[in-house]
Each structure stands twice: as structure tokens, then as C-alpha cells.
N, C-alpha and C positions, 0 to 999 in steps of 0.2 A: 596512579595505578588505576588502570580501567581494565578489569579482568572478567572472564567468563568463569562462572563457579564451576565447580567440579560436576559431571554428569554422575548419575547413580547407576550407570551401566545398564540401564533398562532402554526398552524401545518400544514403539508403538506401531500398529499397522498402518502402512502407508494407504492403504485403500480408504481409511477413514480418518486419518491424521494429516493434518497440513504439513507440508515440507518447510512453509514459512507460515508460521503462525502469528496471527495479528493482522492488522490493517495493510494487507500486501496484495492489492488487486491487480488485475489486467496483466498478468505476467508475460515477459517475452523472454525467449531463450536462444542462445546460439552456442556453438562448440567451436573451440579451435584446439585441434589435437586431442590430447586427454582432459582438457579442462572446459567445464560449462560456465557460462556467464548468463545472468538474468537481470532483468530490470523490471521494476513495478512503477505504476502510477502514484502521484503523491499529492494531488489536488491543491490546497491552500497551503500546504506545509512546505517550509524552506529550512535547509537546503532540499532541493527537489530530485525526483528519480533515483531511489535507493539501487545500487549496483551490487552484484552477489556473485560469489565464486564457489564452485564445487567440483569434485572429481567423481561424484557418484550420483548425482541428481537427488540424494535425499539429505545429505549434510551439507549445510551452505553457511558462508561466512560473508558478512557484509564487508566490502572493501572500500566503498565510497558511495557518494552521491554525485550524480552527473551535474546538476544544476546548482552551482555554488556561488554564483556572483550575480550583481544586479542585472547586468547585460543579458544573463542567460534566463533569468527568473526574478522580475520586480517583486520582492517579497512585500507582504502586508497590504496588497492591492486586491486580493482574491477573497471573496466571502466563503463560507463553509461549502464544502463539496463542489467548488469551482476550480479555477486554476489549471494545474497540469493534467491531462487525461492520458489515456493509454498510450503507452510507448511501444516502439519495436526497435529490438537491438540485434544488430547483424554484424559480421565480420566479412570484408571484402577487400581483397588485393592488400593485405597487411594492415588494415586499419579497421578500427570499430566505428560503427555508424549507428546513430540514434536518432529516430524521428519520434516526436510527440506533438501534443497539441495544448496550447496555452489558450483556453477560450477567452481570457480577459486580455490578451495582449493586442494593442492596436496595431501593431506591426504585421500581423498576419498570423493565424492560429497554427497551422503546421509549421514546425520548426525542426531543422536537421543540424545535427552536431556530429563531430567526429573525434577520435581520439586514438593514439597509438597504444595507450595503456587503459583498460578500462576502469582503473581505479582512478584517473584523471590525472591531470586536468583535461577537460573538454573544451573543445573550441567555442567560439561565440556563435550564436544562432545564425542559421541561414534561412530565412523566412520565405515561405511560399505563399505569396500575398495574393495569388490568383486562384488558390483552392480553397473550397469550403469545407465544413464538415469537421469530423472527428476521427480517431482511431486509425491513423495512417501506417502503412506498411511500406517496407523498402524490399525491392528485389531487383536483381540485374538478370536480363535476358541473355542469350547466348552470344549476342554481338557486343555485350558490355554496356547496353543501354539501362539506365536506372529507371525504374518504374515504381511510382507512388500509387498504391491502392488504399481507398479510404472509404469511409462511410459518408455519404453525401446526402443533403437534404436539400438540394437546389430545386427551384421552380416548385413544382407539386410533387415531386417524387423523392421518396427515401429508399436508398440502395447502396450499392458498391459501385464506385467510380474509379477510373484509373487514368493516369496521364504520365507521360514520359518526362523526366525533369533533369537539369544539370544540378546535382547535389551540391557541387563547389559554389555556384554562383546564384542559385536560387531561382533559375530560370525555368519556367514550364515550357516544353517544347512542342506542345500540341494542344489541341483542343480535348479536355476531359470528355470521356466516354463512359457510358454505362456498361459494365460488364455481368452483373447478376444482381437479381433483386430477391434472390433467396427462395425459399420454398413456399412462400405465402405467409409465414408467420410475422409477427411485428417485429420492428427494429432489427433490420439487418444491419450488422455492425461488426468491429473487430476483425477486419480480414487479414489473413496471412496468405501468402503465396509462396509454393515449393515446386521445385523441378525434381522428378523422380523418374527414371528410366523412360524418358521421352515423354512423360505427362506432365502438365503443369497443373496443380492442385490449389484450389481455392478453398480455404477453410475459414468459416465465418461463425459469429454468434448470431442467435435469433431469439425471439420470445420476451426480450427484455432482461435486464439483469436481476430479475426476481424469481419467483417459484417456477416460472414458465421457461427458464433459460435453458437453451440447448445448444449444441455444436452441430453445424450442417456442413457438407462439403460437395464442390462441384469439381470437375476437371475439364482439360482442353489440351489439345497438341501445341497451343500457343498460349503464352501468358497474357495476350490480349483478347482471349476467347475466340469463338463463343464457348460458353462453359455449360456442361451437361451435369444436372444433379444426380447424386448416388441414389440407388433406389432404396438403400437402407437408412436414409436421413430420418430423423436426426441421429448421427453417429454417436452422440453422448448427451444423455440428459438423466436427471433423477426426478423430473417433474411427476406428480401424482404417485410418489412412493413413499415408503416409510424410511428411505435411507436417511442416516445422520447427517449426510452432506448434502445440502440443499443448492438451489440456484447456480448449478454448475454450467460454465461455459467459457468463452473467450480463450480458447485453447491455442497454443503454440507448439509446433511439433521440432523435434530434433532427432538426428541420426547419431546414434552412438558409434563409437570407433569400430565395434564388431559388427556393424551393419543392421543391428536392430534399432527400433524406433520407439521413442516416448513421447509424451505430451505433457506440458504444464498447463493448468487451467485455474480459473477461480471458482470458489464455492463458499458456502456459509455453513455455520453449525448451529442452526436454532434449537432452543431449549425452552423448557416450560410448556404450559397449556396453550391450546389453540389460541391465536394462530402461530404460536411459537416465536421466541424471540432472539435474534442473533446480535452480538454485542461487540464482537472483535472485528466488525467490517467484513469485507471479502477477503479471504485467505487464498494462498497458493497451494495448490494439491498436484499430484502425479498420477499418469496413467500410462499404461503400456498400449503400444499401437503395433498391430499386426497388418500385413497386406494380404488380401484375399482377391484375386482376380484384378489386381491393381487398383484396389479401393482400400482406404485405411479403416480398420476396426479397433475400437477402443476397448479395453478390458481393464479391470482394476489392477492397480500397481501391487507387486507382489513384495517389495522391499519392506524393511523395518526403518522407522524414523527415530533416531535418537532422541530420547528425552532430555529436557534441561538446555536445550540450545538457546533459549531466550534468557536463561539466568544469568545476571550479572551484578557485579559490585563495582561501583565507579567512585574513587575519591578525588578524581579531576587533577591528579598530579602529572598525567601524560602531557607532552608538550602540545599537543593538539587536542582539541574537543573530539570525543569519540563519534563516529559517524551515525551512531543510533539516535543522537539528539536533534531534534527538529523544532520548529517554531510555527505556529499558525498566524503569526504577526510578523513583525521584522525579523530579518535574519538573526541568528544567535550572536554574530560578531558586532552587531548594533547595540547590544545591552549587556554582554558578558564582560567580566574582568577576572583574570586569573590572579589567585593569590596562593602563597604557600600553604594555606590551610584548606583550600578548596576553590571554589568559583563564585563570583559575587554576581548576582542577578539583579540588574537595574531596571528601570521603567523606561519603555519605549512605545509611545502610541503609534498604532498603525492606522492607515486610511480607512480600513474597513471596521475598526473597533475590536478586531480578534486580538486576544492578547498576545504580547511579544513575550514568551516564556520558553522555559526549558522543558521539552516534553519527549517523551518515548512511547512507542507503540506498545500495546498490551497485548500478551499473547497468554494462550492456556485457558481452561475452565475457570479455575481457582488460583488464587495468588495473593502475595501481598507485596507492598512496595514501601519501604522505609526511607524517609528524608531526614538526614541528621543535619540541623541547621543552627546557625547563630542568628537570631532574629533581628538584632541592633535596633534601630529606630524606624525600620521600614514597616510598611504595609504590604502584606503579600499573601497570596492564596496558594495552597497545594491542592490539586485537584484531580479528579478523574472526569475526563472531558470526552463528549462524543462530538459535540460542536459548541458554538458560542451561546447557544440557548439551552442546553442539556448538560449539566455537570453537577457533580457533588464535590464539596471541598472543605477544607480547613483554613478559615481566613484568621490571620494573626494581625491585630492591631490594638494599640492601647493597653498593652500588657495582657490581653486575653486571646484565647484561642476559641474561635466560634465555628461550630458546624453550620454550612450553608448548603442549600439545595436550589438549583435552578432547572426548572422544567418548563420550558416555553416561555410565556410572558411572567411567570410567577417566580419570584426568588423568596425564598423562606430561611429565616434564621431559626434553627432547631435547638441548639444548647450552646453554652458557654463555660469555659473553665479558666482559672487564672493560669497565665503562661508560665512553666517552671522555668528553673534557672538554665541558662546557656551552658553547653549546647542541649538542644531538646530534639526528640525522634518524634516526627509526625507520620503516622502510619494510614495507608489505605488498604483495605483488605477486601478481596472477593471471596465470599464463603459460600456454602450450600443454601439454596433458596427456601424461604418459609412462606412466600406469597405466590407460589405457582409460576414463578418467573424464571429467568436464566441463573440468577443468583441474588444474594444480597450483598450490599455494599457496607462495610463498616469503616467509620472514621473514628480515629483514637489517637491518643497521645501516649508515648512510653516506649519501653524498649521491647524485649522479647515478650513480655506480657502486657501488651497494650491495654490502656484504659480506654475503651470504646466510649465515644460521647453519643453516637447514633448508629444505628443499623437501619438501612434504607433498602428499598424494593429496586433491584437491578433492572426491571423492566422498562423504567423511565429514561435509562441511559441504552436504548437499542434503537436499531435502525426502523424497526417496525413503528415505534413511537415518533422518533425524530425525523425520519425520512432520510434523503440523501445517500450518499455513496461511501462516506467514511466509517471508521470505527473508533473504539476508545483509545486514547491516550493518557498517560499519567504525568503530571509535571508540576511546576511552579512557575508563577509570574508574580511581578511586583506592580502595586498600584502606585506606589510612591516610595522614595528611598532605595535601599538596597537591602538584600538578605545574603548572608553567606551560607552556601550550601557545601556542606564539609563531605558528605557521603550520600549516595543513593544505592540502595540494595533492592533488587527486584527477583523474586523466588516464586516459581509456580509450585503450587501444592499438588502433589501427585498421590494417588491412591496407592 
């Protein structure tokens, strides 16, 4: 059984609440009839590129991961915040197309995949070995030629380049050309190209994916340019404001069946004292888009986001591992074994040293995650992880449970207790902050009333401390031997 727990019937304002809570950055969306499909970047985690389905743009269900095989994404070879960067998801002539960048793949960074069902399976990668950069976009002109538009850093320039390609064979059909360098802000990236009423619109991100992040737009009568910038750029930003959602950018537009438009974009929710700290990584948000004199204007989304979308209880009795589970090291199928009582997590070293473990992204401001385990003779850790050098965990070895904190180059043992009889519940909980940070993290043993070993400052598991592009995940990995995980329950704590 892998179930979504019942929702409480409440909802939250879509203007300030992510439609995908947790580390789901760089969203790309497309529509087929009444159905919307969305993809996110996944960095070092495997399987890669989560794929989502919705009918209303606010309630989403993950239906798969696009990159599930060694050929598509060689797992365990990408350090933290590397690996698979921003994708673009499109539907064209009866097929879904996905293009993304694996910055660690010697075959070529930009890689194209296709599928008839967005839930998969997806094809083997078609590698564009002649194109540099990141953040590729797919569009087809009026004659059916496929154009890849991307962020390039060739030579001495950084900006948006484009080339016609054969997406089936991976052949670049022309010399890449510069089409826009943005409005003068840093880091012109994340391009997406759209045709509407005879105009081609080029939407990009600028300012870097930090507090100065913005969305800018230009247009042309040809998808190849020249592009003229909108007078009201940036068309979306929260920089230098007190808005609870910051770092907004990397937008992708979609037209609804009724002719109205919306956009998905990434943002963060920093909390605590200055500089404030965001811990869930970059999340996916929604905005409305109206058209004034053939230019897009962004306004806050007016819908309501159902609460509890991320809550779940998994006893691993389903025939297949749920698509929420990923690993920063080797793929889960390399170290997992199903048993009637649950799933067995074994040890599998990775090239980068990142743990091969069973992890799920954390969403919400405050939450608790319970792992019901039979420790056996293995040595294992259940942890809240931002990256390989920033995590808090409960390490089980030699009949003891030990609270451990890893912050940069320092790893500290905080407290130990005798291991209770099996099965035992190990709990990680995010609670209200006491140190002016985003939250506190409790590590404990027990059931409903967990016995907390330690309470730690959540600031040290934030992007502002660790750097990089990822957010928190919670999970388990084995250092030696095996551990039987009977059940995992994740619940957001709602006010």
C-alpha cells in the first residue's frame, strides 16, 4: 500500500502557496486537450525528471519519472547540485517531447527524449553534441522545423542562442545564432518560445536564480528573431519586496482550453531573520497571464491550492516502488529488495560518494516523517539531507541510535540511546524555530510521542548556508548490511 493520506478539506492561497511544494524547480508545462503535464529538474537524484498531471493547474499527481534507466541518466556520477538541469516538456504531432541537460554526461549536454505516454517509458536519449550551455527549449516553426533555443556561454558571451535540429537523429542543421542577450541583467537563461496571434514570444529568466531573479520577455514576427524587448520588463519579479515568495523566475506559459493563459514558475519561501533562509529548495508556483496590446502581463494566481497534497503513508506493498522515491547515489533498483514486510535497503557505493538511499522530497513549513524499521545487523542512517555535506540524522549501529549532525567539514555525534526492540520508529520532525531560523529539527525515537534525542537549528540545512540548487529530502541509506523498512509516513503540520 502506498497511499495519499486524506486531506483536511482546506486550501491555501495560490498566490503565496506552491502548487508543487518541495524541491521541484525549473517547471515546464504543456497541455493536451483538458490535461496538463509538467516536468521539473532533478539534479543528482535518480530516477530523474519528475512528471506530473493535472486538470486544473493547482492539484497535481506525480505519474512518473522520465529518466529511469542507466542509458538515460547514469546514476551515482553527479555530485550535489549537478546532473540534470532544467527541462522543457512539449507535445507535438501525437508525441510528448522532453529536452534537458545533463551537465556531467560526456555524450553531450542537451538530450532529447520522446514518449507516447508522459508516464513513460521514455526513449533513449538523442544527444546534441554540437550545442553548449543549459536550459534548452523545444519549439516547431510553421513549416515544422524543430528549433532548440538555449542558454549559451560560448566564446566570451552569455545569452540565448538557437539552432534548427533534427530531434530524431540529434543532428544540428545550422550554425547556432544569438537571438537575445536579455535586458542587461546577469544570467540570461531559461528560454521558452511561443507562437500567439502571429507573434513569437521569447520568455527568459534573468538576474540569477537568487533574490534578483526576474522574468523578461521579447517578441518577433519570426521565431528566429530579431526580438524586441517589452517596455514593461521585467514582467514578473518579487525582488526588493516583502513578498513571502522570493527568487521568482524561470516561467513557462500555457494556454487553457478556454483561451486564457497561465504560467508556472519557480520561487522560494525564505523564513527567519535576515538574510532569511529557504530550506525546501526552489518550488513550483502559478500565476495568471493576461495579454495587453499583444504583450503578456503576469498577475497573482486567484485559485486555491489543496492542503495535504504531499502527505503519504507507504508500506511498500505495491508491485512497483512509488515514483516519489529517489536516490542521490545509485538508482533504487541497485540496492532495494522487496519483502512481504516492506522493502530492504542495502549498501551500494556511488562514484561521487553520495549515499545510495531511499529519499523523498520534503514539502511544507513544518512536518514529521516516521520510519518504522527492523534494524537487523546493518549499519544505517535515517536523515534529513540538503546535500552530502549538510544533513541531520539518526545513525543505527551496534545496538545504539545516535544523533549525528553534518555541517560542511564538521560531523558531530550529539547523543546516543540504546536501540529499542524491533520494529522501532525513528522520527524526524520540523517544528517552530527557536533560533531565529526557518525551523528547528527534532531527531527522536518512538511512536506518537517521540522521545527526542536532540533539537537542532534548521538554518544549517538551508541553501543560504550550503549553497547549490537543491532542497531538503528525508530518507534512509545503509553503510553496511541491510535494513528492513516496514513503513514510512510523512505528514505536514498545518495551523
